[in-house]
C-alpha positions, 0 to 999 in steps of 0.5 A: 850742832849747838842750838842757838837763838839770836838777840840784838846787843846794839844797833847794827850788831847782832850776837849768837846766843845760846841759853841754859835749855839749849845746853842741857839738850846739847849736853845730852847729844853730845854724849850720845843720850838720846832718850829721856823718860819724864813727866812734864810740868813746872819748870821742865815742860819746855826743856821736853819740847825743846829736847823733842825738836832737837831730835832726842826721844822724850818719853812722857809717863803718868807718874815720875817713879814709873819714868824712873824705873824706865830710866834705871832698866835702860841704863842696865840694857845699854850701859849708858846712863838712863835719864829721868827728868821731873818737877820739883818737889813732889815730882823729885820726890816720886822719882827718888824711889826709882833713883834708889833703886837704881843705886841699890841695883847698880844701874846707871841713872841721872834723875835731873829735877827742876827745883826752886831758886836758892835763895828762897829755899836757903831762907825757906821763904816759901817758894812754889814747891820749895825743897832743898832737894839736893840735901834729901837726894845725897843720901839716896844715890852714889853722887849729887851735884846742883848747877847755878850757871849756864857755863857749868852745864856742861861739866855738871852732866859730865860728872853726872855721867861718869859718876853713874857708869864708872866703877859699880855703877849707880844713881845720880841727882842732878839739880837744876834751878828753874833760873838755870834754863833762861840764862844767856850766853854766848853761843861760841862760849857755850859750845866750848863749854860742853864736855864730851865724857871720854872712857867714862867707865875704863876697864879695872884689870885684876892683879895677876896674883888674885886671878891666879889665886882664884883659879887655884881655889877653885881647882882644888874643889870637889864640888865647885859652883859658879854664881852668875849675877845681874852684874855679870849680865850688865857687863855684856862679856857674854861670850867670855863668861860662856868660855869660861863657864864651859872650859871650867865644866863647873855647874852654874847657878844663875840669879834671876837677871842673870838668866839666859847668859847661858841657856837655862837648858844648858847641860851645866845649869844648876838652876832646878837643883839650886838647894843642892848645889848651895848646901853640898858645894865646897867652893863657890865663885860669885861672879857678879853676884853679891851675897846679900839676902838673895843668897841668904848672906852666904850662910846659914841653913840654906847653905847647909853644914859643908865648909865652903870657901868663897871666890868673889869678883866684884869691881867694888873692893868693899864688897868683899867680906861683907857677910862672909870670909871671901878667900880669893877676892878678885877685884875688877871689871867683869869683862877683864877679870873673866878674860884673864881667868880664860887666858890663865886657864890655858888648855889643860884645865881638869874638870870637876870630879864626875860624881859631883856634875852627875849628882848635880845633873841627877837632881835637876833632871828629878826636879823638872820631871817632878815639875812637868806634869804641874806645868801641863794641867788645864784648870780653870780657873788657872792656878799658877803652874798651869798659866806659866806652863803657857808662858814657858813655851811662849818664851821658848818660842819667842827667845828674843822677847824680853820678860819682865816679872813682878809679884809675890808668888807671880815672881817666885814661881815664874823665876823657877819656871820659865826658862831664858835663853838668851842675855839680859831678857829678864827683868825683874824686881832686883835686890830690893824686891820692890813692887811697882817696876813692871810697866816702867820697865816694859816700856824701856825694854821695848824702846831701847831694844825694839824686841816684843815684851811680855809683862808677867804681873801679880794683880798687887803689883800692877796696881802700882803702875797700871795706869802706864797701860794708856803710855804703852798705847800712846806709843803704840808698843809691842807689850803684851801684860799678862795680870795674874789675877786671884782677887788679891794679895798672895790670895784673895780668899782673907776674911775680915771678922771684925767688921764688914771691910774688906780684908786688907789683902783682898781686891775687888772680886771678878775685876776686869783689868782687861778693860783698862787696855781696851779703854785707851785703844789696846787689845784687852783679853780675859783668859780663864784657862791655859788654853785661852791664855795661850791662844791670847798670848800668841796672838799679841806676839805675833801682832805687836799690839799693846795687850793686856790679858786678864789671867783669871787665877784661882783666888786660894792659890798662892802663898803668903808673901810668896817664898820669903813668908819667913821674912814677915814677922809673926806674933807670939801673943795668942788672941785674946778670947 
């Protein structure tokens, strides 16, 4: 129902009015958007208060970037655009990293920012927080709009919503100058100006010829492989994907955020044999995965010398042939494409050669057996494997829990060690590999799903969003944060030989991050062994209380840049004597 105000227009007459504040709120509610992630301030403080009073959940963060990461992952989890609300200029800029991150990762998100008045900005007369925000946002998102008149608020939000979720999802910027909020108009006209978006993300049906071509190529393979990306998880076509993979009999490799679409313990899962299947496969079908740096662009040493044929399923035609030739492109939304695959396969599909599937299974079992003793050690201080062995079992016992994961070694090793059993339960740094997503994503995951969250953080990664533990406590969220604390970035053992300053990668020795959580009323635990870590995490999962565990890791544990050290350029010059 439209929020209205009543104003006397003349003696003895009254007209029902509304304004920009209420029209923004009603536009969101009309389109089923019931949560806003924000940092309050001029000119959007009252908008947040009014939205909260109108029944929208308004979650206030300590930094806009974290609110933006929360909005982005909310969009990924719900398929509705997550909304981040910020103040002008500096607050807007803080939100831009998250907006660009959402666009890169194909998360539907809308960054809504208040802004200075156009007539002052355009003449560069020095307004409060003056900035041409629309111009700055445009290169970093899928679409950007500005609303100047109250009667256009409905259309502005409709365009933003449709742009965020249609086709390949992404980030959208919506600029709302301060004067807009106070604009008054007739309430009935205001209600008529609102737009309920219909069929915002229509199905994109693949052509029958492309479906047949893809299946013919897959059928011809001697060593086929299916790679599932986070786009496949976003599609929420879980049963169709499961049916297709199992009917095909093809080994599948899940990218990190696609883990759990089928359980990592599934007999066809090749996650523990990644190097083997990338190198030795002859036909590779990509479903919601891109041949970017995470897959070495589909070429080079990791793909071996075996000639490859690629099949790619994507909603964006321009993604095809981006790095290597795609012999069977299938353009369409993943749900429609996989459904078409299932129908076209019929009942007589021939499984891949047993020689291939047995080789993959054998390599997987060999690698799992090699890893098992490392995960069972009880060293103090802990190494990464001993600590991750504990968390692997926690997720096994709590498959409903959502795992948020970031860091260097903490991320790289957890990706391979911790098995996932259900879709969209693993959230991490995504395509950009950014640091700082942890607390924002954990907060949104808890709020949007109601499920407990286990956030596994490197100590460096946690530093980007650590103050949000206050937000976790303020909203009493069921989040357990485990910080792998090895006193530094990569390792805590680097030494500066030039002067008395600490090395650039070293933090305060013996830092007690658990005290931060205690300061805000949550539970803090210092764990120095896998046994202590196990008790603390199990207690946190049972209690659902905000908890932070400072997991003390050997400072010498870890490697430079984790598993992507090859991306770190090295000087070829010898140090002068």
